C-alpha positions as CSV (number, residue, x, y, z in Angstrom):
1,M,24.2,52.9,33.2
2,N,22.8,49.6,34.0
3,A,20.9,48.0,30.6
4,R,17.1,48.3,30.8
5,R,15.7,45.0,31.8
6,P,12.9,44.0,29.9
7,R,9.6,44.1,32.1
8,R,8.1,40.5,32.8
9,Q,4.4,39.8,32.1
10,G,2.8,38.4,35.4
11,P,0.1,35.9,35.8
12,G,-2.4,38.7,35.6
13,R,-1.5,40.4,32.5
14,R,-1.0,37.3,30.5
15,A,-4.6,36.7,31.7
16,S,-6.1,39.8,30.5
17,E,-4.4,39.6,27.3
18,W,-6.1,36.1,26.7
19,L,-9.6,37.5,27.5
20,L,-9.2,40.6,25.2
21,S,-8.0,37.9,22.6
22,S,-10.5,35.8,23.4
23,P,-13.5,37.2,20.9
24,S,-11.2,37.1,18.0
25,L,-10.0,33.7,18.5
26,L,-13.5,32.6,19.0
27,W,-14.5,33.8,15.5
28,L,-11.4,32.4,13.8
29,T,-12.5,29.4,15.3
30,V,-15.9,28.8,14.8
31,L,-16.0,31.0,11.2
32,V,-12.6,29.7,9.7
33,L,-10.9,26.7,11.7
34,V,-14.2,24.8,12.0
35,P,-15.3,25.2,8.7
36,T,-12.2,24.6,7.2
37,A,-11.8,21.1,9.4
38,I,-15.5,20.1,7.9
39,V,-14.3,21.0,4.1
40,F,-11.1,18.4,4.8
41,L,-13.7,15.9,6.5
42,I,-15.9,16.0,3.7
43,A,-13.5,15.4,1.2
44,L,-12.6,11.9,2.8
45,R,-16.0,11.0,2.3
46,P,-17.6,9.2,-0.6
47,P,-20.3,10.8,-2.5
48,D,-24.0,10.1,-2.6
49,V,-26.0,9.3,-5.4
50,D,-28.6,11.6,-4.5
51,G,-26.3,14.6,-4.4
52,G,-25.5,14.4,-0.5
53,I,-22.3,12.8,1.2
54,G,-22.2,8.9,1.8
55,A,-21.4,7.3,4.5
56,G,-17.8,5.9,5.3
57,W,-14.4,7.2,4.7
58,S,-12.5,6.8,1.5
59,A,-9.6,8.5,-0.4
60,Q,-10.8,7.9,-3.9
61,T,-11.9,11.6,-4.3
62,L,-8.3,12.6,-3.3
63,R,-6.9,10.0,-5.7
64,S,-9.1,11.2,-8.5
65,L,-7.5,14.8,-8.3
66,A,-4.3,13.0,-9.7
67,R,-5.6,13.4,-13.2
68,A,-3.9,15.5,-16.0
69,S,-6.8,17.4,-16.3
70,Y,-6.5,19.0,-12.6
71,A,-3.0,19.8,-13.0
72,R,-3.4,22.0,-15.7
73,I,-6.2,23.5,-14.3
74,A,-4.7,24.1,-11.0
75,W,-1.3,25.1,-12.8
76,R,-3.4,27.8,-14.9
77,T,-5.1,28.8,-11.5
78,V,-1.5,29.7,-10.1
79,Y,-0.4,31.3,-13.1
80,L,-3.1,33.6,-13.6
81,S,-2.9,34.6,-9.8
82,F,0.9,35.2,-10.0
83,L,0.4,37.2,-13.0
84,T,-2.5,39.3,-11.8
85,T,-0.1,39.7,-8.4
86,V,2.8,40.9,-10.4
87,F,1.0,43.3,-12.6
88,C,-1.0,44.9,-9.6
89,M,2.2,45.3,-8.0
90,L,4.2,46.9,-10.8
91,L,1.1,49.3,-10.8
92,A,0.5,50.0,-7.2
93,V,4.2,50.7,-6.2
94,P,4.4,53.8,-8.1
95,C,0.9,54.8,-7.5
96,G,1.5,54.5,-3.7
97,Y,4.4,56.4,-3.9
98,L,2.8,59.0,-6.1
99,I,0.2,59.3,-3.8
100,G,2.6,59.5,-0.6
101,R,4.2,62.1,-2.0
102,A,1.4,64.1,-3.3
103,D,0.3,67.5,-1.4
104,R,-2.1,66.5,1.4
105,R,-4.5,68.4,-0.6
106,W,-4.5,66.3,-3.4
107,R,-4.1,63.2,-1.6
108,Q,-7.8,62.7,-0.4
109,T,-8.6,63.3,-3.9
110,L,-6.4,60.8,-5.4
111,L,-7.2,58.4,-2.6
112,L,-11.0,58.8,-3.5
113,L,-10.5,58.0,-7.3
114,V,-8.7,54.8,-6.0
115,V,-11.9,53.8,-4.1
116,I,-14.3,54.8,-6.4
117,P,-14.6,51.3,-7.7
118,F,-15.9,50.2,-4.9
119,W,-18.8,52.3,-5.1
120,T,-20.3,49.9,-8.2
121,S,-21.3,46.4,-7.7
122,F,-18.6,43.7,-8.7
123,L,-20.9,42.2,-11.2
124,I,-21.8,45.5,-12.8
125,R,-18.0,46.1,-12.9
126,I,-17.3,42.8,-15.0
127,F,-20.6,43.2,-17.0
128,A,-19.0,46.8,-17.8
129,W,-15.7,45.3,-19.0
130,K,-18.0,42.8,-21.3
131,V,-19.2,45.5,-23.2
132,L,-15.8,47.4,-23.6
133,L,-14.2,43.9,-24.8
134,H,-17.0,43.2,-27.0
135,P,-16.3,42.9,-30.8
136,D,-18.4,45.9,-31.2
137,G,-17.0,47.7,-28.3
138,A,-15.0,50.8,-28.0
139,I,-11.9,49.0,-27.2
140,K,-11.7,47.0,-30.3
141,A,-12.9,49.5,-32.5
142,A,-9.7,51.8,-31.1
143,L,-7.4,48.8,-31.3
144,V,-8.5,48.3,-34.9
145,W,-8.3,51.7,-35.8
146,L,-4.9,52.0,-34.7
147,G,-3.9,48.6,-36.6
148,L,-2.9,46.7,-33.3
149,V,-5.3,43.8,-34.1
150,P,-7.1,42.6,-37.2
151,P,-10.7,42.9,-37.3
152,A,-11.4,39.6,-36.8
153,A,-9.4,39.2,-33.2
154,G,-11.4,38.5,-30.2
155,L,-11.0,40.3,-27.1
156,L,-13.2,38.2,-25.0
157,Y,-13.5,34.5,-23.7
158,N,-9.8,34.0,-23.4
159,A,-7.3,34.0,-20.6
160,G,-6.0,37.7,-21.7
161,A,-9.3,38.9,-20.8
162,V,-9.6,37.3,-17.7
163,L,-6.1,38.5,-16.6
164,L,-7.2,42.2,-17.7
165,V,-10.4,42.3,-15.8
166,M,-8.5,40.4,-12.6
167,V,-5.9,43.1,-12.5
168,Y,-8.5,45.7,-12.7
169,T,-10.8,44.3,-10.1
170,S,-7.6,43.4,-7.5
171,L,-5.6,46.7,-8.2
172,P,-7.2,48.8,-5.3
173,F,-6.5,46.2,-2.8
174,A,-2.5,46.4,-3.7
175,I,-2.6,50.3,-4.0
176,L,-4.2,51.0,-0.3
177,P,-1.7,48.9,1.5
178,V,1.5,50.3,-0.5
179,Y,0.0,53.9,-0.2
180,A,-0.2,53.1,4.0
181,A,3.3,52.0,4.1
182,A,4.1,55.1,1.8
183,E,2.5,57.5,3.8
184,K,5.0,56.9,6.8
185,F,8.0,56.4,5.0
186,D,10.6,59.2,5.3
187,Y,11.4,60.7,1.8
188,T,14.5,62.4,3.2
189,L,16.2,58.9,2.5
190,I,15.6,59.4,-1.1
191,E,17.3,62.5,-1.2
192,A,19.9,61.5,0.4
193,A,20.6,58.6,-1.6
194,R,20.7,60.8,-4.5
195,D,23.0,63.1,-3.0
196,L,25.5,60.2,-2.8
197,G,25.2,59.6,-6.6
198,A,22.1,57.3,-6.9
199,S,19.9,57.7,-10.1
200,P,16.2,58.5,-9.2
201,L,15.3,55.0,-10.5
202,G,18.0,53.4,-8.2
203,A,16.9,55.5,-5.2
204,F,13.3,54.1,-5.6
205,A,14.2,50.8,-6.2
206,R,17.1,50.4,-3.3
207,V,15.6,52.6,-0.7
208,F,12.0,52.9,-1.2
209,V,11.1,49.7,-1.8
210,P,12.4,48.0,0.9
211,G,11.5,50.8,2.9
212,V,7.6,49.6,2.3
213,R,8.3,46.0,2.2
214,R,5.4,45.4,4.9
215,G,3.2,47.3,2.8
216,L,4.5,45.2,-0.5
217,L,3.8,41.9,1.6
218,A,0.1,42.9,2.5
219,A,-0.7,43.9,-0.9
220,T,0.7,40.5,-2.2
221,L,-1.3,38.6,0.2
222,L,-4.4,40.8,-0.7
223,V,-4.3,40.0,-4.2
224,F,-2.9,36.5,-4.6
225,I,-5.1,34.8,-2.3
226,P,-8.6,35.9,-3.5
227,S,-7.2,35.5,-7.1
228,L,-6.6,31.9,-6.2
229,G,-10.4,31.7,-5.6
230,S,-11.8,33.7,-8.4
231,Y,-14.6,32.0,-10.5
232,I,-16.9,34.9,-11.2
233,I,-14.5,36.6,-13.5
234,P,-13.5,33.3,-15.5
235,D,-17.2,32.2,-15.8
236,L,-18.3,35.8,-17.8
237,V,-15.2,36.6,-19.8
238,G,-13.2,33.7,-19.7
239,S,-13.9,30.2,-22.1
240,P,-13.6,26.7,-20.7
241,S,-9.7,26.6,-21.9
242,S,-9.3,29.6,-19.5
243,E,-11.5,28.1,-16.3
244,M,-9.8,28.0,-13.1
245,L,-10.2,25.8,-9.4
246,G,-13.0,28.1,-8.6
247,N,-15.0,27.2,-11.4
248,V,-14.7,23.8,-11.2
249,I,-15.5,23.9,-7.6
250,A,-18.7,25.6,-8.5
251,Q,-19.8,23.3,-11.3
252,R,-19.3,20.5,-9.1
253,V,-21.6,22.0,-6.1
254,F,-24.2,23.4,-8.4
255,V,-24.4,21.1,-11.7
256,E,-22.9,18.1,-10.6
257,R,-24.1,17.8,-6.8
258,N,-20.7,16.5,-5.9
259,L,-19.9,17.8,-2.5
260,P,-17.0,15.4,-1.6
261,H,-15.2,16.2,-4.8
262,A,-15.7,20.1,-4.3
263,S,-14.4,19.8,-1.1
264,A,-11.5,17.9,-2.1
265,L,-10.6,20.4,-4.9
266,A,-11.3,23.4,-2.0
267,A,-9.3,21.5,0.1
268,V,-6.3,21.7,-2.5
269,L,-7.1,25.3,-2.9
270,T,-6.9,26.1,1.1
271,A,-3.8,24.3,1.0
272,A,-2.5,26.3,-1.7
273,V,-3.7,29.5,0.1
274,L,-2.1,28.4,3.7
275,V,1.3,27.3,2.7
276,P,2.6,30.5,1.3
277,M,1.2,32.1,4.0
278,L,3.0,29.8,6.5
279,A,6.3,30.4,4.6
280,V,6.2,34.3,4.9
281,L,5.5,34.0,8.7
282,L,8.3,31.5,9.1
283,L,10.2,34.0,7.2
284,R,9.2,37.0,8.9
285,R,9.7,35.1,12.4
286,N,13.4,34.0,11.6
287,G,14.1,37.4,10.2
288,G,13.2,39.0,13.1
289,A,14.7,36.1,15.5
290,S,18.1,37.0,13.6
291,A,17.9,40.8,13.9
292,R,17.3,40.3,17.9
293,T,20.0,38.4,17.7
294,R,22.4,40.4,15.9
295,G,21.2,43.5,18.2
296,A,22.2,41.7,21.2
297,S,25.4,40.8,20.0
């Protein structure tokens, strides 16, 4: 039996593919690539005394970012975003597993509970957490009654409050991609692993988690990337000691009117987002190429 030859793409098919992709490419170029290029260009311009962009070109703004204070803020931004992603994934994986294995009549109800927070304004949800974490709020009173925190402890305006609210607001974005992958997972593989002697936790970690890795990757990107640019949550429930790069960018734009400095910080933040994405895409491409090579051999 002859092996099936791959179908060659003719010029007409390639032209139709480019035609179908042109609206998306135009949208990405106009609304993503061009604004990003403008931000990088403004970062190389000097600031104007009137709050605008000065004439000429200068790298002084980029050199000023080498100060230790910016390094601490950048590290805090990456650290809080990383912790947010880790906690969201630790909660999203079992939630996606349970929803995926739930009976169909209960599955829609569970999904509804996940997306209910989207029905409320983002700001209202943050202010609700300010009420809950207030020194006279319900959470503080319950923790004091249980003896877990002293009466003088503060739950607001610190890095812990920022992390808690960021996990709360990002968790649905982690659960939904994991559930989308879990819904298509073949759960008989877990039963087979149990029959071969694997423990419930071992079958979950060695069979289910690798089986939904695409959903895990999507959830990680959907949580980590927006967390890097978060500034409303640190501004409302954080303090100057827990500010992130987004807060500094907003201060440079709205308070100091230093657009080149804000653009330089935004360029650094954009690079911090693009580098992990490109690394993931490269790893996926190399993994796919190696899999095809093994299949051909």
